[in-house]
KOLMI-59065 format. One record per residue (C-alpha): residue number from 1; residue in one letter; x, y, z. Coordinates in steps of 0.1 Angstrom, whole numbers, padded with zeros to 4 digits, always signed. Layout:
// residues N
+------+------+-------+-------+-------+
: bami : roke :  east : north :    up :
+------+------+-------+-------+-------+
:  NUM :    A :     X :     Y :     Z :
...
+------+------+-------+-------+-------+
This chain:
// residues 483
+------+------+-------+-------+-------+
: bami : roke :  east : north :    up :
+------+------+-------+-------+-------+
:    1 :    M : +0281 : -0237 : -0100 :
:    2 :    P : +0288 : -0212 : -0128 :
:    3 :    A : +0281 : -0176 : -0121 :
:    4 :    I : +0246 : -0165 : -0131 :
:    5 :    V : +0248 : -0136 : -0156 :
:    6 :    P : +0218 : -0116 : -0166 :
:    7 :    P : +0210 : -0118 : -0203 :
:    8 :    S : +0223 : -0089 : -0224 :
:    9 :    P : +0189 : -0071 : -0227 :
:   10 :    R : +0191 : -0066 : -0189 :
:   11 :    K : +0225 : -0049 : -0193 :
:   12 :    N : +0210 : -0024 : -0216 :
:   13 :    F : +0185 : -0013 : -0189 :
:   14 :    V : +0212 : -0012 : -0163 :
:   15 :    K : +0232 : +0011 : -0186 :
:   16 :    R : +0202 : +0034 : -0191 :
:   17 :    L : +0196 : +0035 : -0154 :
:   18 :    K : +0233 : +0043 : -0148 :
:   19 :    I : +0232 : +0072 : -0172 :
:   20 :    T : +0201 : +0086 : -0156 :
:   21 :    A : +0215 : +0081 : -0121 :
:   22 :    T : +0246 : +0101 : -0130 :
:   23 :    A : +0225 : +0130 : -0142 :
:   24 :    F : +0203 : +0128 : -0112 :
:   25 :    D : +0232 : +0129 : -0087 :
:   26 :    S : +0247 : +0159 : -0105 :
:   27 :    G : +0213 : +0176 : -0104 :
:   28 :    L : +0212 : +0173 : -0067 :
:   29 :    V : +0241 : +0199 : -0063 :
:   30 :    G : +0226 : +0228 : -0046 :
:   31 :    I : +0193 : +0211 : -0040 :
:   32 :    S : +0205 : +0193 : -0009 :
:   33 :    R : +0206 : +0226 : +0009 :
:   34 :    L : +0168 : +0232 : +0006 :
:   35 :    P : +0151 : +0233 : +0039 :
:   36 :    E : +0145 : +0198 : +0051 :
:   37 :    S : +0110 : +0207 : +0065 :
:   38 :    V : +0099 : +0214 : +0029 :
:   39 :    S : +0104 : +0179 : +0019 :
:   40 :    R : +0095 : +0160 : +0050 :
:   41 :    A : +0062 : +0141 : +0057 :
:   42 :    R : +0053 : +0130 : +0022 :
:   43 :    P : +0067 : +0105 : -0004 :
:   44 :    R : +0093 : +0117 : -0029 :
:   45 :    A : +0069 : +0112 : -0059 :
:   46 :    R : +0041 : +0132 : -0042 :
:   47 :    Q : +0065 : +0160 : -0033 :
:   48 :    D : +0079 : +0161 : -0069 :
:   49 :    E : +0043 : +0163 : -0082 :
:   50 :    L : +0035 : +0192 : -0060 :
:   51 :    I : +0066 : +0211 : -0069 :
:   52 :    S : +0061 : +0204 : -0106 :
:   53 :    D : +0025 : +0217 : -0103 :
:   54 :    S : +0037 : +0248 : -0085 :
:   55 :    L : +0063 : +0255 : -0111 :
:   56 :    K : +0037 : +0253 : -0139 :
:   57 :    R : +0007 : +0269 : -0120 :
:   58 :    D : +0013 : +0305 : -0132 :
:   59 :    A : +0009 : +0295 : -0169 :
:   60 :    T : -0023 : +0276 : -0164 :
:   61 :    P : -0059 : +0290 : -0162 :
:   62 :    L : -0075 : +0292 : -0128 :
:   63 :    T : -0090 : +0259 : -0117 :
:   64 :    S : -0125 : +0258 : -0103 :
:   65 :    D : -0110 : +0254 : -0068 :
:   66 :    E : -0088 : +0284 : -0073 :
:   67 :    R : -0118 : +0305 : -0086 :
:   68 :    R : -0137 : +0295 : -0054 :
:   69 :    V : -0107 : +0305 : -0033 :
:   70 :    L : -0105 : +0338 : -0052 :
:   71 :    A : -0142 : +0344 : -0046 :
:   72 :    V : -0142 : +0335 : -0009 :
:   73 :    V : -0108 : +0348 : +0002 :
:   74 :    G : -0105 : +0377 : -0022 :
:   75 :    G : -0141 : +0389 : -0016 :
:   76 :    S : -0136 : +0387 : +0022 :
:   77 :    F : -0103 : +0405 : +0020 :
:   78 :    L : -0118 : +0433 : -0002 :
:   79 :    V : -0147 : +0439 : +0022 :
:   80 :    I : -0126 : +0437 : +0054 :
:   81 :    A : -0097 : +0458 : +0040 :
:   82 :    T : -0121 : +0485 : +0027 :
:   83 :    A : -0139 : +0486 : +0061 :
:   84 :    T : -0105 : +0489 : +0079 :
:   85 :    A : -0095 : +0518 : +0056 :
:   86 :    I : -0128 : +0536 : +0062 :
:   87 :    Y : -0135 : +0531 : +0099 :
:   88 :    M : -0101 : +0527 : +0116 :
:   89 :    P : -0083 : +0560 : +0126 :
:   90 :    W : -0055 : +0570 : +0102 :
:   91 :    H : -0033 : +0592 : +0126 :
:   92 :    R : -0011 : +0601 : +0096 :
:   93 :    A : -0015 : +0622 : +0065 :
:   94 :    L : -0017 : +0604 : +0032 :
:   95 :    S : +0010 : +0611 : +0006 :
:   96 :    W : +0003 : +0597 : -0028 :
:   97 :    S : +0039 : +0598 : -0038 :
:   98 :    E : +0047 : +0575 : -0009 :
:   99 :    V : +0018 : +0552 : -0019 :
:  100 :    F : +0032 : +0549 : -0054 :
:  101 :    L : +0067 : +0543 : -0040 :
:  102 :    V : +0055 : +0515 : -0017 :
:  103 :    V : +0034 : +0499 : -0045 :
:  104 :    A : +0063 : +0500 : -0069 :
:  105 :    V : +0089 : +0484 : -0045 :
:  106 :    L : +0063 : +0459 : -0034 :
:  107 :    A : +0058 : +0449 : -0070 :
:  108 :    V : +0095 : +0443 : -0074 :
:  109 :    A : +0097 : +0423 : -0041 :
:  110 :    S : +0067 : +0402 : -0051 :
:  111 :    R : +0085 : +0391 : -0083 :
:  112 :    T : +0113 : +0375 : -0061 :
:  113 :    R : +0094 : +0343 : -0057 :
:  114 :    F : +0108 : +0312 : -0040 :
:  115 :    V : +0089 : +0282 : -0051 :
:  116 :    T : +0074 : +0258 : -0025 :
:  117 :    E : +0052 : +0228 : -0028 :
:  118 :    A : +0020 : +0249 : -0022 :
:  119 :    G : +0030 : +0278 : -0044 :
:  120 :    H : +0057 : +0304 : -0036 :
:  121 :    T : +0069 : +0329 : -0010 :
:  122 :    A : +0084 : +0363 : -0015 :
:  123 :    P : +0104 : +0387 : +0008 :
:  124 :    I : +0077 : +0413 : +0008 :
:  125 :    V : +0080 : +0418 : +0046 :
:  126 :    L : +0110 : +0440 : +0038 :
:  127 :    V : +0085 : +0464 : +0022 :
:  128 :    T : +0053 : +0459 : +0042 :
:  129 :    V : +0070 : +0467 : +0076 :
:  130 :    P : +0082 : +0501 : +0063 :
:  131 :    A : +0048 : +0507 : +0047 :
:  132 :    L : +0031 : +0504 : +0081 :
:  133 :    F : +0051 : +0534 : +0093 :
:  134 :    M : +0052 : +0555 : +0061 :
:  135 :    L : +0015 : +0553 : +0053 :
:  136 :    P : -0017 : +0555 : +0074 :
:  137 :    P : -0018 : +0519 : +0087 :
:  138 :    P : -0055 : +0513 : +0077 :
:  139 :    I : -0048 : +0516 : +0040 :
:  140 :    V : -0017 : +0494 : +0040 :
:  141 :    P : -0037 : +0461 : +0033 :
:  142 :    L : -0052 : +0476 : +0001 :
:  143 :    V : -0019 : +0491 : -0010 :
:  144 :    T : -0002 : +0457 : -0004 :
:  145 :    G : -0029 : +0440 : -0025 :
:  146 :    V : -0023 : +0464 : -0054 :
:  147 :    G : +0015 : +0459 : -0052 :
:  148 :    L : +0012 : +0422 : -0052 :
:  149 :    A : -0012 : +0422 : -0081 :
:  150 :    L : +0010 : +0447 : -0100 :
:  151 :    G : +0040 : +0424 : -0096 :
:  152 :    R : +0023 : +0397 : -0117 :
:  153 :    V : +0014 : +0420 : -0146 :
:  154 :    P : +0047 : +0416 : -0164 :
:  155 :    D : +0042 : +0378 : -0165 :
:  156 :    V : +0007 : +0384 : -0180 :
:  157 :    L : +0022 : +0407 : -0207 :
:  158 :    T : +0048 : +0382 : -0216 :
:  159 :    R : +0022 : +0354 : -0216 :
:  160 :    R : +0040 : +0335 : -0188 :
:  161 :    S : +0009 : +0339 : -0166 :
:  162 :    T : -0028 : +0340 : -0173 :
:  163 :    P : -0047 : +0373 : -0168 :
:  164 :    A : -0066 : +0361 : -0137 :
:  165 :    R : -0035 : +0353 : -0117 :
:  166 :    P : -0029 : +0389 : -0106 :
:  167 :    L : -0062 : +0388 : -0088 :
:  168 :    L : -0049 : +0360 : -0067 :
:  169 :    G : -0020 : +0382 : -0057 :
:  170 :    F : -0044 : +0409 : -0046 :
:  171 :    A : -0065 : +0384 : -0026 :
:  172 :    S : -0034 : +0371 : -0008 :
:  173 :    A : -0028 : +0404 : +0010 :
:  174 :    G : -0052 : +0397 : +0038 :
:  175 :    F : -0023 : +0389 : +0062 :
:  176 :    M : -0017 : +0427 : +0065 :
:  177 :    I : -0051 : +0434 : +0081 :
:  178 :    G : -0040 : +0424 : +0116 :
:  179 :    P : -0008 : +0445 : +0117 :
:  180 :    A : -0027 : +0475 : +0102 :
:  181 :    I : -0054 : +0473 : +0129 :
:  182 :    I : -0029 : +0468 : +0158 :
:  183 :    L : -0007 : +0498 : +0147 :
:  184 :    S : -0038 : +0520 : +0140 :
:  185 :    L : -0052 : +0513 : +0175 :
:  186 :    A : -0017 : +0520 : +0190 :
:  187 :    G : -0019 : +0555 : +0174 :
:  188 :    A : +0004 : +0549 : +0144 :
:  189 :    P : +0036 : +0556 : +0164 :
:  190 :    A : +0070 : +0561 : +0147 :
:  191 :    P : +0091 : +0529 : +0145 :
:  192 :    T : +0115 : +0541 : +0172 :
:  193 :    A : +0086 : +0550 : +0195 :
:  194 :    T : +0067 : +0517 : +0191 :
:  195 :    A : +0067 : +0494 : +0221 :
:  196 :    V : +0083 : +0460 : +0215 :
:  197 :    W : +0051 : +0442 : +0225 :
:  198 :    I : +0032 : +0461 : +0198 :
:  199 :    L : +0057 : +0451 : +0172 :
:  200 :    V : +0056 : +0415 : +0183 :
:  201 :    A : +0018 : +0415 : +0183 :
:  202 :    A : +0017 : +0430 : +0148 :
:  203 :    L : +0041 : +0404 : +0135 :
:  204 :    A : +0022 : +0375 : +0152 :
:  205 :    S : -0011 : +0387 : +0138 :
:  206 :    Q : +0005 : +0388 : +0103 :
:  207 :    L : +0018 : +0352 : +0106 :
:  208 :    L : -0015 : +0339 : +0121 :
:  209 :    L : -0036 : +0355 : +0094 :
:  210 :    D : -0013 : +0343 : +0067 :
:  211 :    M : -0015 : +0308 : +0081 :
:  212 :    A : -0053 : +0309 : +0082 :
:  213 :    I : -0056 : +0322 : +0046 :
:  214 :    S : -0030 : +0297 : +0034 :
:  215 :    S : -0049 : +0269 : +0052 :
:  216 :    V : -0081 : +0277 : +0034 :
:  217 :    R : -0063 : +0280 : +0000 :
:  218 :    E : -0043 : +0248 : +0004 :
:  219 :    A : -0071 : +0228 : +0018 :
:  220 :    L : -0094 : +0237 : -0011 :
:  221 :    V : -0069 : +0237 : -0039 :
:  222 :    L : -0043 : +0210 : -0029 :
:  223 :    G : -0062 : +0190 : -0003 :
:  224 :    M : -0034 : +0194 : +0022 :
:  225 :    T : -0040 : +0185 : +0058 :
:  226 :    A : -0033 : +0209 : +0086 :
:  227 :    R : -0001 : +0190 : +0096 :
:  228 :    Q : +0012 : +0191 : +0060 :
:  229 :    Q : +0004 : +0228 : +0058 :
:  230 :    L : +0023 : +0235 : +0091 :
:  231 :    T : +0053 : +0215 : +0079 :
:  232 :    E : +0052 : +0233 : +0045 :
:  233 :    G : +0048 : +0268 : +0060 :
:  234 :    L : +0071 : +0266 : +0089 :
:  235 :    W : +0103 : +0276 : +0071 :
:  236 :    V : +0084 : +0304 : +0053 :
:  237 :    Y : +0074 : +0319 : +0086 :
:  238 :    K : +0109 : +0316 : +0099 :
:  239 :    I : +0121 : +0337 : +0069 :
:  240 :    D : +0094 : +0363 : +0076 :
:  241 :    I : +0105 : +0365 : +0113 :
:  242 :    A : +0141 : +0368 : +0103 :
:  243 :    L : +0134 : +0396 : +0078 :
:  244 :    A : +0111 : +0416 : +0100 :
:  245 :    P : +0139 : +0433 : +0120 :
:  246 :    V : +0155 : +0443 : +0087 :
:  247 :    G : +0122 : +0458 : +0076 :
:  248 :    L : +0120 : +0477 : +0108 :
:  249 :    L : +0155 : +0492 : +0102 :
:  250 :    I : +0144 : +0503 : +0067 :
:  251 :    A : +0112 : +0518 : +0083 :
:  252 :    I : +0134 : +0539 : +0106 :
:  253 :    A : +0152 : +0553 : +0076 :
:  254 :    A : +0122 : +0557 : +0053 :
:  255 :    T : +0101 : +0575 : +0080 :
:  256 :    D : +0124 : +0606 : +0076 :
:  257 :    V : +0135 : +0599 : +0040 :
:  258 :    P : +0108 : +0580 : +0021 :
:  259 :    W : +0129 : +0575 : -0010 :
:  260 :    S : +0154 : +0555 : +0010 :
:  261 :    L : +0130 : +0526 : +0004 :
:  262 :    L : +0145 : +0524 : -0031 :
:  263 :    L : +0177 : +0512 : -0014 :
:  264 :    L : +0159 : +0479 : -0011 :
:  265 :    V : +0158 : +0474 : -0049 :
:  266 :    P : +0194 : +0462 : -0054 :
:  267 :    L : +0189 : +0437 : -0026 :
:  268 :    L : +0156 : +0425 : -0040 :
:  269 :    L : +0172 : +0421 : -0075 :
:  270 :    L : +0199 : +0400 : -0060 :
:  271 :    M : +0174 : +0378 : -0042 :
:  272 :    H : +0154 : +0376 : -0075 :
:  273 :    Y : +0185 : +0361 : -0091 :
:  274 :    F : +0188 : +0335 : -0064 :
:  275 :    S : +0151 : +0327 : -0066 :
:  276 :    D : +0154 : +0322 : -0104 :
:  277 :    E : +0184 : +0299 : -0099 :
:  278 :    R : +0165 : +0279 : -0073 :
:  279 :    R : +0136 : +0276 : -0097 :
:  280 :    R : +0158 : +0263 : -0124 :
:  281 :    R : +0173 : +0237 : -0101 :
:  282 :    L : +0139 : +0226 : -0089 :
:  283 :    E : +0128 : +0222 : -0125 :
:  284 :    Q : +0159 : +0201 : -0131 :
:  285 :    M : +0154 : +0181 : -0100 :
:  286 :    T : +0118 : +0172 : -0107 :
:  287 :    E : +0126 : +0163 : -0143 :
:  288 :    L : +0155 : +0141 : -0132 :
:  289 :    N : +0135 : +0125 : -0104 :
:  290 :    A : +0108 : +0116 : -0128 :
:  291 :    A : +0133 : +0102 : -0153 :
:  292 :    Y : +0151 : +0083 : -0125 :
:  293 :    R : +0119 : +0068 : -0111 :
:  294 :    G : +0106 : +0061 : -0146 :
:  295 :    T : +0137 : +0042 : -0156 :
:  296 :    A : +0135 : +0022 : -0124 :
:  297 :    M : +0099 : +0013 : -0132 :
:  298 :    V : +0110 : +0002 : -0167 :
:  299 :    L : +0135 : -0021 : -0151 :
:  300 :    G : +0107 : -0034 : -0129 :
:  301 :    D : +0087 : -0041 : -0160 :
:  302 :    V : +0115 : -0062 : -0173 :
:  303 :    V : +0112 : -0083 : -0141 :
:  304 :    E : +0074 : -0085 : -0147 :
:  305 :    S : +0079 : -0097 : -0182 :
:  306 :    D : +0097 : -0128 : -0169 :
:  307 :    D : +0074 : -0133 : -0139 :
:  308 :    A : +0040 : -0115 : -0137 :
:  309 :    Y : +0037 : -0123 : -0100 :
:  310 :    T : +0070 : -0106 : -0092 :
:  311 :    G : +0060 : -0074 : -0111 :
:  312 :    E : +0026 : -0071 : -0095 :
:  313 :    H : +0040 : -0081 : -0061 :
:  314 :    S : +0067 : -0054 : -0063 :
:  315 :    R : +0042 : -0027 : -0071 :
:  316 :    G : +0021 : -0036 : -0042 :
:  317 :    V : +0051 : -0036 : -0018 :
:  318 :    V : +0061 : -0001 : -0029 :
:  319 :    Q : +0029 : +0017 : -0019 :
:  320 :    L : +0027 : -0002 : +0014 :
:  321 :    A : +0063 : +0003 : +0022 :
:  322 :    L : +0060 : +0041 : +0017 :
:  323 :    E : +0030 : +0042 : +0040 :
:  324 :    V : +0049 : +0023 : +0067 :
:  325 :    A : +0079 : +0046 : +0063 :
:  326 :    Q : +0056 : +0076 : +0069 :
:  327 :    E : +0040 : +0059 : +0098 :
:  328 :    L : +0075 : +0056 : +0114 :
:  329 :    R : +0081 : +0093 : +0106 :
:  330 :    L : +0113 : +0086 : +0087 :
:  331 :    D : +0130 : +0115 : +0070 :
:  332 :    E : +0126 : +0122 : +0033 :
:  333 :    Q : +0159 : +0107 : +0022 :
:  334 :    T : +0151 : +0074 : +0040 :
:  335 :    C : +0116 : +0074 : +0025 :
:  336 :    R : +0131 : +0078 : -0010 :
:  337 :    R : +0154 : +0048 : -0004 :
:  338 :    V : +0124 : +0028 : +0009 :
:  339 :    D : +0106 : +0038 : -0024 :
:  340 :    F : +0134 : +0026 : -0047 :
:  341 :    G : +0143 : -0004 : -0024 :
:  342 :    A : +0107 : -0016 : -0025 :
:  343 :    M : +0105 : -0010 : -0063 :
:  344 :    L : +0137 : -0029 : -0070 :
:  345 :    H : +0139 : -0054 : -0042 :
:  346 :    D : +0133 : -0084 : -0066 :
:  347 :    V : +0153 : -0070 : -0095 :
:  348 :    G : +0179 : -0097 : -0091 :
:  349 :    K : +0153 : -0123 : -0102 :
:  350 :    V : +0160 : -0114 : -0138 :
:  351 :    A : +0192 : -0134 : -0133 :
:  352 :    I : +0173 : -0165 : -0121 :
:  353 :    P : +0163 : -0191 : -0148 :
:  354 :    K : +0126 : -0188 : -0158 :
:  355 :    E : +0120 : -0225 : -0152 :
:  356 :    I : +0129 : -0220 : -0115 :
:  357 :    I : +0110 : -0187 : -0111 :
:  358 :    N : +0078 : -0201 : -0127 :
:  359 :    K : +0080 : -0237 : -0114 :
:  360 :    P : +0045 : -0248 : -0105 :
:  361 :    G : +0053 : -0262 : -0071 :
:  362 :    P : +0078 : -0262 : -0042 :
:  363 :    L : +0115 : -0258 : -0051 :
:  364 :    D : +0142 : -0284 : -0042 :
:  365 :    P : +0172 : -0273 : -0021 :
:  366 :    D : +0194 : -0266 : -0051 :
:  367 :    E : +0168 : -0245 : -0067 :
:  368 :    W : +0163 : -0226 : -0034 :
:  369 :    D : +0201 : -0219 : -0033 :
:  370 :    I : +0198 : -0204 : -0068 :
:  371 :    V : +0168 : -0183 : -0059 :
:  372 :    K : +0186 : -0169 : -0029 :
:  373 :    T : +0212 : -0154 : -0051 :
:  374 :    H : +0187 : -0128 : -0063 :
:  375 :    T : +0196 : -0106 : -0034 :
:  376 :    T : +0233 : -0105 : -0042 :
:  377 :    E : +0226 : -0104 : -0080 :
:  378 :    G : +0203 : -0075 : -0074 :
:  379 :    Q : +0230 : -0056 : -0055 :
:  380 :    R : +0256 : -0064 : -0082 :
:  381 :    M : +0233 : -0050 : -0109 :
:  382 :    L : +0226 : -0018 : -0089 :
:  383 :    D : +0263 : -0014 : -0080 :
:  384 :    Q : +0270 : -0012 : -0117 :
:  385 :    V : +0246 : +0017 : -0119 :
:  386 :    G : +0264 : +0036 : -0091 :
:  387 :    G : +0252 : +0068 : -0074 :
:  388 :    L : +0221 : +0065 : -0053 :
:  389 :    M : +0216 : +0029 : -0066 :
:  390 :    R : +0246 : +0017 : -0046 :
:  391 :    N : +0226 : +0025 : -0014 :
:  392 :    I : +0195 : +0009 : -0029 :
:  393 :    G : +0217 : -0022 : -0036 :
:  394 :    L : +0224 : -0026 : +0001 :
:  395 :    I : +0186 : -0026 : +0008 :
:  396 :    V : +0181 : -0052 : -0020 :
:  397 :    R : +0209 : -0074 : -0006 :
:  398 :    A : +0194 : -0072 : +0030 :
:  399 :    H : +0157 : -0076 : +0024 :
:  400 :    H : +0158 : -0113 : +0032 :
:  401 :    E : +0178 : -0109 : +0065 :
:  402 :    R : +0159 : -0118 : +0096 :
:  403 :    W : +0156 : -0099 : +0129 :
:  404 :    D : +0170 : -0130 : +0148 :
:  405 :    G : +0200 : -0133 : +0125 :
:  406 :    T : +0190 : -0164 : +0107 :
:  407 :    G : +0184 : -0148 : +0073 :
:  408 :    Y : +0205 : -0145 : +0042 :
:  409 :    P : +0229 : -0137 : +0026 :
:  410 :    D : +0250 : -0122 : +0055 :
:  411 :    G : +0232 : -0133 : +0087 :
:  412 :    L : +0226 : -0097 : +0099 :
:  413 :    R : +0205 : -0093 : +0130 :
:  414 :    G : +0184 : -0066 : +0147 :
:  415 :    D : +0195 : -0030 : +0140 :
:  416 :    E : +0224 : -0043 : +0118 :
:  417 :    I : +0198 : -0047 : +0091 :
:  418 :    P : +0191 : -0013 : +0073 :
:  419 :    I : +0157 : +0001 : +0084 :
:  420 :    E : +0147 : +0004 : +0047 :
:  421 :    A : +0153 : -0034 : +0043 :
:  422 :    R : +0134 : -0042 : +0074 :
:  423 :    I : +0104 : -0022 : +0061 :
:  424 :    V : +0106 : -0039 : +0027 :
:  425 :    S : +0109 : -0073 : +0043 :
:  426 :    A : +0078 : -0068 : +0064 :
:  427 :    C : +0057 : -0055 : +0035 :
:  428 :    D : +0072 : -0082 : +0012 :
:  429 :    T : +0061 : -0108 : +0037 :
:  430 :    W : +0025 : -0093 : +0039 :
:  431 :    S : +0022 : -0092 : +0001 :
:  432 :    A : +0035 : -0127 : -0003 :
:  433 :    M : +0010 : -0141 : +0023 :
:  434 :    T : -0020 : -0123 : +0008 :
:  435 :    T : -0012 : -0131 : -0029 :
:  436 :    T : -0021 : -0164 : -0046 :
:  437 :    R : +0009 : -0182 : -0061 :
:  438 :    S : +0010 : -0212 : -0084 :
:  439 :    Y : +0017 : -0235 : -0054 :
:  440 :    R : -0006 : -0220 : -0027 :
:  441 :    I : -0037 : -0199 : -0022 :
:  442 :    A : -0035 : -0165 : -0005 :
:  443 :    M : -0042 : -0163 : +0032 :
:  444 :    S : -0071 : -0144 : +0046 :
:  445 :    R : -0064 : -0109 : +0059 :
:  446 :    E : -0069 : -0120 : +0095 :
:  447 :    A : -0046 : -0150 : +0092 :
:  448 :    A : -0019 : -0130 : +0075 :
:  449 :    M : -0021 : -0104 : +0103 :
:  450 :    A : -0017 : -0132 : +0129 :
:  451 :    E : +0013 : -0145 : +0110 :
:  452 :    L : +0028 : -0110 : +0110 :
:  453 :    Q : +0024 : -0107 : +0147 :
:  454 :    S : +0039 : -0141 : +0153 :
:  455 :    A : +0069 : -0133 : +0131 :
:  456 :    A : +0076 : -0101 : +0151 :
:  457 :    G : +0109 : -0105 : +0170 :
:  458 :    T : +0121 : -0135 : +0151 :
:  459 :    Q : +0118 : -0129 : +0113 :
:  460 :    L : +0106 : -0092 : +0114 :
:  461 :    D : +0114 : -0060 : +0133 :
:  462 :    P : +0086 : -0057 : +0159 :
:  463 :    T : +0085 : -0019 : +0156 :
:  464 :    V : +0080 : -0022 : +0118 :
:  465 :    V : +0054 : -0049 : +0122 :
:  466 :    D : +0034 : -0026 : +0146 :
:  467 :    A : +0036 : +0003 : +0121 :
:  468 :    L : +0026 : -0021 : +0092 :
:  469 :    I : -0005 : -0034 : +0111 :
:  470 :    R : -0016 : +0002 : +0119 :
:  471 :    V : -0014 : +0010 : +0082 :
:  472 :    I : -0033 : -0021 : +0072 :
:  473 :    V : -0060 : -0014 : +0098 :
:  474 :    R : -0063 : +0022 : +0088 :
:  475 :    N : -0066 : +0013 : +0051 :
:  476 :    G : -0094 : -0010 : +0059 :
:  477 :    D : -0084 : -0036 : +0033 :
:  478 :    H : -0050 : -0046 : +0021 :
:  479 :    R : -0035 : -0030 : -0010 :
:  480 :    V : -0024 : -0063 : -0026 :
:  481 :    A : -0056 : -0081 : -0034 :
:  482 :    A : -0057 : -0118 : -0030 :
:  483 :    R : -0058 : -0137 : -0063 :
+------+------+-------+-------+-------+
């Protein structure tokens, strides 16, 4: 049989995807070192969307949800912080020069913003810890709010931020109320005379309050669950814990020589440089991810133009496969491969003659042999692209392997089959059973679930089948509607 070669228009799409893949892989330099916890627990496309929104948020007007957060969180902070300043014992004289110094350095620190999916974080603990020992503790929350708001003013003046954004900075200072109260009740001791348990309690109260405030904000604005918020915030809190001892050392120096706080400025400017570089790489990463995924979707549309069933079927498999990958708690890189593998698992069908693909009835043995080549043809096409797509090609090649080793093209069995291919295979099977074809009517949901369970351990990975059934039951109705 002569080799089946995709028509020339397909080569053009492979060429475009190859160019995008090369750019994407180069854009990952430096990004691979980002904390894994930041990107775990949600699909790549959703993560990119959150990061992209976070990058653009400063330049956009406050949403209704953000205004509600500002009213609730900001109003509560203003009332509680003012009451703390009025009613808690000060134990220390107020020096306005030190107030201005703390506010100025806080403003500089707040401009060193490391972008996260929910917004950004800044190394302000380097300044807030010394502030607790330089100033009367009860006024530190209000001073912190002023410093955080002032740090956003330059962006407003240069029109990179809307005028209301500084108010959000002020409202986010509520995490300092706990440490201020604890140190005030402890008598505002000097940093060298403060018991370790008091320092630990002050830091713990800061982290817990920050977590509570962030939970309210992220639940109202982003709709993030408590689990997602904890995953997102864990690395931020680790950074705060790591920087807190450095802040204490600075506090020891600044207690006797307040202007030594200015020694932080060069360090903060260096961190600002790194944060800007990280921001640029994140912008590049999200743009390239969108381009990469968009190009892959265009290639999928080419498949659909030859076979409407295959295109609709592939889109249904993508969403379901991602949910199963999440259900199995796979890491972000594996979820990304599942995403692309599900999207392109049938891409090799562009090399199959249309009269076979669209034949209104069962295929004869020779036609089946031709159809089976879509796995190896798909891998061949993606190997030409290179980069990440070589790994996706392995998934495409293996998505018709069977758990018992009787599949094709290589007769892999059990764990020899890539987990991504096992997920795609199970979701592909569910979609095929619940979708009407030219030669058969779709199964009912109940019958298809029974078939899935009977195929577990022979055709399909039992663990994947269990996860798929949990997803189907949780969704209530299957994502691929019977037609």
